C-alpha positions, 0 to 999 in steps of 0.5 A: 675946711674947719674954721677955728673961730674966736668969738669976743663980745667987747665990754660984756660979762660973757667970756667969749668962746672958741668954736670949731665950725665948718662954715665961715662966719660973716658980718651980720650973722646971728649966733647963739653963744650959750644963752646969749644971742649976738650979731657978728660985727667984724671978722678977721683972719688971725693967721693964714689958713694952714692945711684944712684949718683957718683961724678967725677972730670975730667981734660980736654985739649982744642982741635980743633973741630972734622971734623964732626962739621960744622961751619956756616959763 
């Protein structure tokens, strides 16, 4: 199954993203969108699955980078 996921960050300057992925996103999951780390707060099916595709809408909130994320100076 391919999940076509629309990531939206309300009230944030980041424009969001549409990403094809092979795993279903879930509430509480931490994702990296460009340089921004986010936590998923809501998922919704946009349409019923069609063939090998599912269409998912995800709402996120920005979070600090995980401790395992390294930064270069």
